[in-house]
C-alpha positions, 0 to 999 in steps of 0.5 A: 437527463439520459440514462447511464450505459453499463459501459459508462458505469464500468468506466466510472468504477474503473476511474474511481478504483484507479483514483483510490489507488493514486490516493493510497500512494499519495497518502503513503508517501506523505506519511513516509516523508513525515515519519522520516522527518520526525525520525531525523529530528529524533536522532539529531535532538540530544535532549531526552525531552525532545526524544520522547515527544518526537517518538510519541509524535512518530508513533501517532503518525505511524498508527494513523498511517496504518489506519489510512492504508487500511481505509484506502485498501477498503475502498480499492477493494470495494471498487474492484468488486464493483468492477467485477460485477460490471464486467459480469453484466457487460460481457463474458469476454471482459474478465479483467477483474472477474477472472480466476486466479489460474488465468491471472497466473497464466497471463503473468507467466506467459508475459514472463516466459516471453521475456526469457530472463536468465540467472538473477532475473529468473529468481526475481520472476518467481517472486513476481509470480507469487503476486505480493500485494503492494498495498499490504507491503506498504501497510506492513512498512507502516506497521514496522514504523509503529514497532520502530517508534515503540522501541525508540520510545522505550529506549529514550525512556530507559536512557538517562538524560545527557548533562 
């Protein structure tokens, strides 16, 4: 068996990182669809017995969603760190993952400046340069679903059953 080159190791790390990101979105989409379906059931069913059960199931799936998102982010971060190490070992010119914040910001700023946006797009561009984390935003959405289900469970417990 031949020895794996540094370039091949870098490609394996890059492919694995991209695979982890793809899995993150697939899992998040699954949990978002599942929570939406449970919420539809919660609001359509008039019986308090069903509402509590659906609310509890929605809460449980949302907690699992948060955990899955955090686990996915762990592996994405791990592979990005491996990519940084591989870049450092390959060449000093390759700095996609090993570059500093100033270079990242300058690259994004140059691309946005080239677009020469006006009015509303200029405000959007400023938000882009703040570099919001897409995985954090999706994890925040899953946390909001946890809070949503807690509130609905409390409301369903306090609301007398309709006869």
